[in-house]
DSSP file (Angstrom, degrees, kcal/mol; ACC not computed):
  #  RESIDUE AA STRUCTURE BP1 BP2  ACC     N-H-->O    O-->H-N    N-H-->O    O-->H-N    TCO  KAPPA ALPHA  PHI   PSI    X-CA   Y-CA   Z-CA
    1    1 A M              0   0    0      0, 0.0     0, 0.0     0, 0.0     0, 0.0   0.000 360.0 360.0 360.0 143.9  -72.1   -9.6   24.2
    2    2 A S     >  -     0   0    0      1,-0.1     4,-2.2     4,-0.0     5,-0.2  -0.441 360.0-110.2 -81.4 160.1  -71.7   -6.0   25.1
    3    3 A P  H  > S+     0   0    0      0, 0.0     4,-2.5     0, 0.0     5,-0.2   0.848 119.0  55.8 -59.3 -33.5  -73.8   -3.3   23.6
    4    4 A V  H  > S+     0   0    0      2,-0.2     4,-2.2     1,-0.2     5,-0.1   0.905 107.8  48.3 -65.9 -40.7  -70.9   -1.9   21.6
    5    5 A Q  H  > S+     0   0    0      2,-0.2     4,-2.2     1,-0.2    -1,-0.2   0.898 111.8  49.5 -65.9 -40.2  -70.3   -5.4   20.0
    6    6 A I  H  X S+     0   0    0     -4,-2.2     4,-2.4     2,-0.2    -2,-0.2   0.931 112.4  46.9 -64.8 -45.4  -74.0   -5.7   19.2
    7    7 A L  H  X S+     0   0    0     -4,-2.5     4,-2.2     1,-0.2    -2,-0.2   0.875 111.2  52.4 -64.8 -36.1  -74.1   -2.2   17.6
    8    8 A S  H  X S+     0   0    0     -4,-2.2     4,-2.1     2,-0.2    -1,-0.2   0.906 110.2  48.0 -64.6 -41.6  -70.9   -3.0   15.7
    9    9 A L  H  X S+     0   0    0     -4,-2.2     4,-2.4     2,-0.2    -2,-0.2   0.905 111.2  50.4 -65.9 -41.3  -72.5   -6.2   14.3
   10   10 A L  H  X S+     0   0    0     -4,-2.4     4,-2.4     1,-0.2    -2,-0.2   0.879 109.7  51.3 -63.9 -37.3  -75.6   -4.4   13.3
   11   11 A L  H  X S+     0   0    0     -4,-2.2     4,-2.4     2,-0.2    -2,-0.2   0.901 109.8  49.5 -65.1 -40.7  -73.6   -1.7   11.6
   12   12 A A  H  X S+     0   0    0     -4,-2.1     4,-2.4     2,-0.2    -2,-0.2   0.908 112.1  48.0 -64.6 -41.4  -71.7   -4.4    9.6
   13   13 A L  H  X S+     0   0    0     -4,-2.4     4,-2.2     2,-0.2    -2,-0.2   0.900 111.8  49.9 -65.7 -40.3  -75.0   -6.1    8.6
   14   14 A S  H  X S+     0   0    0     -4,-2.4     4,-2.2     2,-0.2    -2,-0.2   0.915 111.8  48.0 -63.5 -43.6  -76.4   -2.8    7.5
   15   15 A T  H  X S+     0   0    0     -4,-2.4     4,-2.5     2,-0.2    -2,-0.2   0.909 111.2  50.5 -63.9 -42.3  -73.4   -2.0    5.5
   16   16 A A  H  X S+     0   0    0     -4,-2.4     4,-2.5     1,-0.2    -1,-0.2   0.890 110.2  50.5 -63.9 -38.8  -73.4   -5.4    3.9
   17   17 A L  H  X S+     0   0    0     -4,-2.2     4,-2.4     2,-0.2    -1,-0.2   0.911 111.0  48.2 -65.6 -41.8  -77.1   -5.0    3.0
   18   18 A N  H  X S+     0   0    0     -4,-2.2     4,-2.3     2,-0.2    -2,-0.2   0.903 112.7  48.3 -65.2 -40.9  -76.5   -1.6    1.4
   19   19 A V  H  X S+     0   0    0     -4,-2.5     4,-2.7     2,-0.2     5,-0.2   0.907 111.5  51.1 -64.1 -42.0  -73.5   -3.0   -0.6
   20   20 A A  H  X S+     0   0    0     -4,-2.5     4,-2.6     2,-0.2    -2,-0.2   0.919 111.3  46.4 -63.4 -44.3  -75.6   -6.0   -1.7
   21   21 A I  H  X S+     0   0    0     -4,-2.4     4,-2.6     2,-0.2     5,-0.2   0.924 113.9  48.6 -65.3 -43.3  -78.5   -3.8   -2.9
   22   22 A G  H  X S+     0   0    0     -4,-2.3     4,-2.3     2,-0.2    -2,-0.2   0.922 113.7  45.8 -61.7 -44.7  -76.1   -1.4   -4.7
   23   23 A A  H  X S+     0   0    0     -4,-2.7     4,-2.5     2,-0.2    -2,-0.2   0.898 113.6  50.0 -66.5 -40.1  -74.2   -4.3   -6.4
   24   24 A G  H  X S+     0   0    0     -4,-2.6     4,-2.4    -5,-0.2    -2,-0.2   0.918 112.2  46.3 -64.9 -43.4  -77.5   -6.0   -7.4
   25   25 A L  H  X S+     0   0    0     -4,-2.6     4,-2.4     2,-0.2    -2,-0.2   0.902 113.2  49.6 -65.8 -40.3  -79.0   -2.9   -8.9
   26   26 A L  H  X S+     0   0    0     -4,-2.3     4,-1.3    -5,-0.2    -2,-0.2   0.912 111.9  48.2 -64.2 -42.0  -75.8   -2.1  -10.7
   27   27 A A  H  <>S+     0   0    0     -4,-2.5     5,-1.9     1,-0.2    -2,-0.2   0.899 112.1  49.8 -64.6 -40.1  -75.6   -5.6  -12.1
   28   28 A R  H ><5S+     0   0    0     -4,-2.4     3,-1.2     1,-0.2    -2,-0.2   0.900 110.4  49.3 -66.1 -40.9  -79.3   -5.4  -13.2
   29   29 A R  H 3<5S+     0   0    0     -4,-2.4    -1,-0.2     1,-0.3    -2,-0.2   0.751 103.0  62.0 -71.1 -22.4  -78.8   -2.1  -14.9
   30   30 A S  T 3<5S-     0   0    0     -4,-1.3    -1,-0.3    -5,-0.2    -2,-0.2   0.464 128.1 -92.1 -84.1   0.6  -75.8   -3.5  -16.8
   31   31 A G  T < 5S+     0   0    0     -3,-1.2    -3,-0.2     1,-0.3    -2,-0.1   0.440  79.3 135.0 111.8  -0.7  -78.0   -6.1  -18.5
   32   32 A L      < -     0   0    0     -5,-1.9    -1,-0.3     1,-0.1     2,-0.0  -0.405  57.1-105.6 -76.2 158.7  -77.8   -9.2  -16.3
   33   33 A G     >  -     0   0    0     -2,-0.1     4,-2.3     1,-0.1     5,-0.2  -0.258  34.7 -99.8 -74.8 170.1  -81.0  -11.1  -15.4
   34   34 A I  H  > S+     0   0    0      1,-0.2     4,-2.5     2,-0.2     5,-0.2   0.912 120.6  51.3 -61.8 -45.0  -82.6  -10.9  -12.0
   35   35 A P  H  > S+     0   0    0      0, 0.0     4,-2.2     0, 0.0    -1,-0.2   0.915 112.6  46.3 -60.8 -40.6  -81.1  -14.2  -10.8
   36   36 A Q  H  > S+     0   0    0      2,-0.2     4,-2.2     1,-0.2    -2,-0.2   0.877 111.6  51.8 -68.0 -36.4  -77.6  -13.2  -11.7
   37   37 A A  H  X S+     0   0    0     -4,-2.3     4,-2.4     2,-0.2    -1,-0.2   0.896 109.5  49.9 -66.5 -39.0  -78.1   -9.8  -10.2
   38   38 A I  H  X S+     0   0    0     -4,-2.5     4,-2.6     2,-0.2    -2,-0.2   0.921 111.4  48.4 -64.7 -42.9  -79.3  -11.4   -6.9
   39   39 A L  H  X S+     0   0    0     -4,-2.2     4,-2.3     2,-0.2    -2,-0.2   0.877 110.5  51.8 -64.9 -36.7  -76.2  -13.7   -6.9
   40   40 A T  H  X S+     0   0    0     -4,-2.2     4,-2.1     2,-0.2    -2,-0.2   0.932 111.9  46.1 -64.0 -45.5  -73.9  -10.7   -7.5
   41   41 A G  H  X S+     0   0    0     -4,-2.4     4,-2.3     1,-0.2    -2,-0.2   0.901 112.4  50.3 -63.6 -41.6  -75.5   -8.8   -4.6
   42   42 A A  H  X S+     0   0    0     -4,-2.6     4,-2.5     1,-0.2    -1,-0.2   0.889 110.1  50.6 -65.3 -38.5  -75.3  -11.8   -2.3
   43   43 A G  H  X S+     0   0    0     -4,-2.3     4,-2.2     2,-0.2    -1,-0.2   0.890 110.0  49.8 -65.0 -39.2  -71.6  -12.3   -3.2
   44   44 A A  H  X S+     0   0    0     -4,-2.1     4,-2.3     2,-0.2    -2,-0.2   0.905 112.1  47.9 -66.0 -41.0  -70.8   -8.7   -2.5
   45   45 A A  H  X S+     0   0    0     -4,-2.3     4,-2.5     2,-0.2     5,-0.2   0.919 111.8  49.4 -65.9 -43.1  -72.6   -8.9    0.9
   46   46 A A  H  X S+     0   0    0     -4,-2.5     4,-2.3     1,-0.2    -1,-0.2   0.889 111.2  49.9 -63.8 -39.0  -70.8  -12.2    1.8
   47   47 A T  H  X S+     0   0    0     -4,-2.2     4,-2.3     2,-0.2    -1,-0.2   0.923 110.8  49.4 -65.2 -44.2  -67.5  -10.6    0.8
   48   48 A G  H  X S+     0   0    0     -4,-2.3     4,-2.1     1,-0.2    -2,-0.2   0.918 113.6  45.1 -61.9 -44.1  -68.1   -7.5    2.9
   49   49 A L  H  X S+     0   0    0     -4,-2.5     4,-2.9     2,-0.2     5,-0.2   0.874 110.8  54.8 -67.8 -36.2  -69.1   -9.6    5.9
   50   50 A G  H  X S+     0   0    0     -4,-2.3     4,-2.1    -5,-0.2    -2,-0.2   0.906 109.1  47.3 -62.4 -41.7  -66.1  -11.9    5.4
   51   51 A I  H  X S+     0   0    0     -4,-2.3     4,-2.2     2,-0.2    -1,-0.2   0.911 112.6  50.1 -65.1 -42.0  -63.8   -8.9    5.5
   52   52 A Y  H  X S+     0   0    0     -4,-2.1     4,-2.4     1,-0.2    -2,-0.2   0.946 112.9  44.9 -61.6 -48.9  -65.5   -7.5    8.6
   53   53 A F  H  X S+     0   0    0     -4,-2.9     4,-2.3     1,-0.2    -1,-0.2   0.838 111.6  53.4 -67.8 -31.9  -65.3  -10.8   10.5
   54   54 A A  H  X S+     0   0    0     -4,-2.1     4,-2.0    -5,-0.2    -1,-0.2   0.894 109.9  48.3 -66.2 -39.2  -61.6  -11.3    9.4
   55   55 A A  H  X S+     0   0    0     -4,-2.2     4,-1.7     2,-0.2    -2,-0.2   0.900 111.5  49.6 -67.5 -40.0  -60.8   -7.9   10.8
   56   56 A V  H  X S+     0   0    0     -4,-2.4     4,-0.6     1,-0.2    -2,-0.2   0.915 111.9  48.8 -63.7 -41.6  -62.6   -8.6   14.0
   57   57 A A  H  < S+     0   0    0     -4,-2.3     3,-0.5     1,-0.2    -1,-0.2   0.861 109.7  52.5 -66.2 -35.1  -60.7  -11.9   14.4
   58   58 A A  H  < S+     0   0    0     -4,-2.0    -1,-0.2     1,-0.2    -2,-0.2   0.841 114.0  41.8 -70.9 -32.0  -57.4  -10.3   13.6
   59   59 A Y  H  <        0   0    0     -4,-1.7    -1,-0.2     1,-0.2    -2,-0.2   0.406 360.0 360.0 -97.7   2.9  -57.9   -7.7   16.3
   60   60 A S     <        0   0    0     -4,-0.6    -1,-0.2    -3,-0.5    -2,-0.1   0.450 360.0 360.0 -90.8 360.0  -59.3   -9.9   19.0
């Protein structure tokens, strides 16, 4: 892998982590329990990474 590809992947992972934490905190503040908030955050992260990898696959 080239350095640009590695940095792009790290940026996608960082963005997914930030989205997951934000979604989890928002879910927790809206009254959900901790397990449901974690699942909400994980789902948001998986969706973000799925969109990123789909875009990479489309342009490759």
